[in-house]
C-alpha positions in Angstrom: -8.9 31.7 26.8 -12.3 30.9 25.3 -11.1 31.8 21.8 -8.1 29.5 22.2 -10.4 26.6 23.2 -12.7 27.3 20.2 -9.7 27.4 17.8 -8.3 24.1 19.2 -11.7 22.5 18.9 -12.1 23.6 15.3 -8.6 22.3 14.5 -9.2 19.0 16.2 -12.4 18.6 14.1 -10.5 19.3 10.9 -7.9 16.7 11.8 -10.6 14.1 12.4 -12.2 14.8 9.1 -8.9 14.6 7.3 -7.8 11.5 9.3 -4.7 13.5 10.4 -2.4 11.9 13.0 1.1 13.5 12.8 4.2 11.6 13.6 5.8 13.1 16.6 8.3 10.4 17.7 11.8 10.8 16.2 12.5 7.0 16.5 9.3 6.3 14.5 10.3 8.8 11.9 13.7 7.2 11.5 12.0 3.7 11.2 9.8 5.0 8.5 12.6 6.5 6.5 14.8 3.4 6.9 11.9 1.2 5.6 11.5 3.5 2.6 15.1 3.2 1.6 14.9 6.1 -0.9 17.1 6.1 -4.0 19.8 8.8 -3.4 19.4 10.0 -6.9 15.7 9.2 -7.4 12.3 11.0 -7.2 10.1 10.6 -4.2 6.5 11.6 -3.9 5.4 12.2 -0.3 1.7 11.9 0.3 0.2 13.5 3.4 3.3 15.5 4.2 1.6 17.3 7.1 4.0 19.8 8.7 7.1 18.2 7.3 8.0 15.6 9.9 9.1 13.1 7.3 9.9 15.7 4.6 13.2 16.8 6.1 14.7 13.3 6.6 13.4 12.1 3.3 14.9 15.0 1.4 18.3 14.2 2.9 18.1 10.7 1.4 16.7 11.2 -2.1 17.5 13.2 -5.2 14.2 15.1 -5.5 11.0 15.1 -3.4 7.5 16.4 -4.1 5.6 16.9 -0.9 1.8 16.8 -1.2 -0.5 18.2 1.6 -4.2 19.1 1.1 -4.8 20.7 4.5 -4.1 24.5 4.3 -3.3 24.8 8.0 -0.6 22.1 7.8 0.4 23.3 4.4 1.4 26.7 5.5 4.0 25.2 7.9 5.0 22.7 5.3 5.6 25.5 2.8 8.1 27.0 5.2 9.9 23.7 5.6 10.1 23.1 1.9 11.4 26.6 1.2 14.5 25.8 3.1 15.1 22.5 1.2 16.3 23.2 -2.4 15.5 19.7 -3.7 11.9 19.7 -2.4 8.7 21.0 -4.2 5.7 21.7 -2.1 2.3 21.1 -3.7 -0.8 22.3 -1.8 -3.2 19.9 -3.5 -4.8 16.5 -3.3 -2.3 13.7 -4.0 -5.0 11.5 -5.5 -5.6 14.1 -8.3 -1.9 14.2 -9.3 -0.8 12.5 -12.5 1.9 9.9 -12.0 5.4 11.0 -13.1 6.7 9.7 -16.4 10.0 8.7 -14.8 10.6 6.1 -12.1 9.6 7.2 -8.7 8.7 6.0 -5.1 5.9 7.0 -2.9 6.3 7.5 0.9 3.8 8.8 3.4 2.0 8.9 6.6 -1.2 8.7 4.7 -4.7 9.7 5.9 -6.1 6.4 7.1 -9.5 7.0 5.7 -7.9 7.2 2.2 -5.7 4.2 2.5 -7.5 2.1 -0.2 -7.6 5.1 -2.6 -3.8 5.8 -2.2 -3.0 2.1 -2.7 -5.1 2.0 -5.8 -3.3 5.1 -7.2 0.1 3.5 -6.5 -0.8 0.2 -8.1 -2.1 2.0 -11.3 1.1 4.1 -11.7 3.2 2.6 -14.5 6.5 4.0 -13.3 6.1 3.4 -9.6 8.9 1.3 -8.1 8.1 1.2 -4.4 5.5 2.6 -2.0 6.1 2.8 1.7 2.9 3.7 3.5 2.1 4.2 7.1 -1.4 2.7 7.6 -3.5 1.2 10.3 -1.7 -2.0 11.5 -4.8 -4.1 10.8 -4.8 -3.0 7.1 -1.0 -3.6 6.7 -1.3 -7.1 8.3 -4.2 -8.1 6.1 -2.6 -7.0 2.9 0.7 -8.6 3.6 -0.7 -12.0 4.7 0.5 -11.5 8.2 -2.6 -13.3 9.6 -1.9 -16.4 7.4 -4.8 -15.2 5.1 -4.5 -13.4 1.8 -6.8 -10.8 0.3 -8.1 -10.6 -3.3 -6.1 -7.4 -4.0 -2.8 -8.9 -2.7 -3.2 -12.1 -4.7 -4.4 -10.4 -7.9 -1.4 -8.1 -7.9 1.2 -10.6 -6.6 2.8 -11.4 -10.0 3.8 -7.7 -10.3 4.1 -6.5 -6.7 5.5 -7.8 -3.5 3.5 -6.8 -0.4 5.1 -7.0 3.1 4.7 -5.6 6.6 8.0 -3.6 7.0 7.5 -2.5 10.6 5.1 -1.4 13.3 4.6 2.0 14.9 2.9 2.4 18.3 -0.1 4.7 18.5 1.8 6.8 21.1 4.1 8.0 18.3 1.4 10.2 16.8 -0.3 13.4 17.8 -3.2 13.4 18.3 -2.9 9.8 19.6 -5.1 7.4 17.4 -7.0 4.5 18.9 -5.1 1.9 17.0 -1.5 1.0 16.2 0.1 1.6 12.8 2.0 -0.6 10.3 4.5 0.2 7.6 3.1 -1.3 4.4 5.7 -1.8 1.7 4.8 -2.4 -1.9 7.7 -3.3 -4.3 7.3 -3.7 -8.1 9.0 -6.8 -9.2 11.8 -6.3 -11.8 10.0 -8.9 -14.0 6.4 -10.2 -13.4 6.1 -13.7 -12.1 3.5 -14.3 -14.8 4.1 -13.4 -18.5 2.5 -10.1 -19.3 0.3 -11.8 -21.9 -1.0 -14.2 -19.2 -1.7 -11.5 -16.6 -5.4 -11.0 -17.7 -6.2 -14.7 -17.4 -4.4 -14.9 -14.0 -6.5 -12.0 -12.7 -9.7 -13.6 -14.1 -8.9 -16.8 -12.3 -8.3 -14.9 -9.0 -11.6 -13.0 -9.4 -13.4 -16.3 -10.0 -11.7 -17.9 -7.1 -12.7 -15.1 -4.7 -16.2 -15.1 -6.2 -17.4 -17.3 -3.4 -19.1 -20.6 -3.9 -19.3 -22.8 -0.9 -16.4 -21.1 0.7 -13.6 -23.2 -0.9 -11.3 -22.3 -3.8 -12.1 -25.6 -5.5 -15.9 -24.9 -5.5 -15.4 -21.5 -7.0 -13.0 -22.6 -9.7 -15.1 -25.6 -10.7 -17.6 -23.2 -12.3 -15.1 -22.7 -15.2 -12.5 -25.4 -15.1 -13.0 -29.1 -15.9 -13.2 -31.0 -12.6 -10.6 -33.6 -13.4 -8.1 -30.9 -14.6 -8.8 -28.8 -11.5 -8.4 -31.8 -9.1 -5.0 -32.6 -10.7 -3.9 -29.0 -10.4 -5.0 -28.9 -6.7 -3.0 -32.0 -6.0 0.1 -30.6 -7.7 -0.3 -27.4 -5.7 -0.5 -29.3 -2.4 -4.0 -27.9 -1.8 -6.9 -29.7 -0.1 -10.1 -29.1 -2.2 -11.8 -27.8 1.0 -9.2 -25.1 1.6 -10.9 -21.6 2.0 -9.9 -19.2 -0.7 -8.2 -16.8 1.7 -5.8 -19.4 3.0 -4.3 -20.1 -0.4 -0.8 -18.7 -0.7 0.0 -16.4 -3.6 2.7 -18.9 -4.7 0.0 -21.6 -4.9 -2.2 -19.4 -7.0 0.7 -19.0 -9.5 1.1 -22.8 -9.7 -2.6 -23.3 -10.2 -2.7 -20.8 -13.0 0.3 -22.3 -14.7 -1.3 -25.8 -14.5 -4.8 -24.8 -15.4 -3.8 -22.8 -18.4 -1.2 -25.2 -19.7 -1.9 -27.0 -22.9 -1.9 -30.3 -21.1 -1.7 -31.5 -17.6 
């Protein structure tokens, strides 16, 4: 009995280090797969595959699946699951070290919450990524998708190329072990065509960085460091923005209008 308690304690510590909370509720698993909407003929990369809770239903909905799991304990069970699925490849390695496929693909996963930012960065940097459906802490998914009525620098800076949205919520009781917070399904979708011309994306991102640079708390004060005040005032009026509006309260669509007006040849 003592050895069992010791083993359970060691396993629990390992899960905490790896931020592992495995999906155990069939309804939550179905909700996650439905949100992902895998291409029946496409390639899916599953990050944080665990013991295969999502792997089986995902494999039934896509053409090919590569399941990544870094934990050797979970990986042994995952290997047995994958061995019975002819369209699935199991990779016992860190997803973040993987090179993005050269073909179009999607990412799906109940990701380690401590690595959320790193996984999102990997997805945004992958040229052939079409969608990413990630189970994250609810707070993170809400912030990135503007669910609080506020927008983050990362969301705004990538908005011309990616749509961010909260695609669902998962109660903490759907996981084992049970985490302290609820989860959210964060959905990233690459737009078929950027909302800003590719040649103008660098200037758009520079404007966003300047705006979030923080001078006096308002977008107008931050942008006035680079743009002529009269031109900026006219662009703000056209965008229906009060000059005192805090930067985080500016909608992505308003950023797009501001960029178009501030970088036009005349206003």
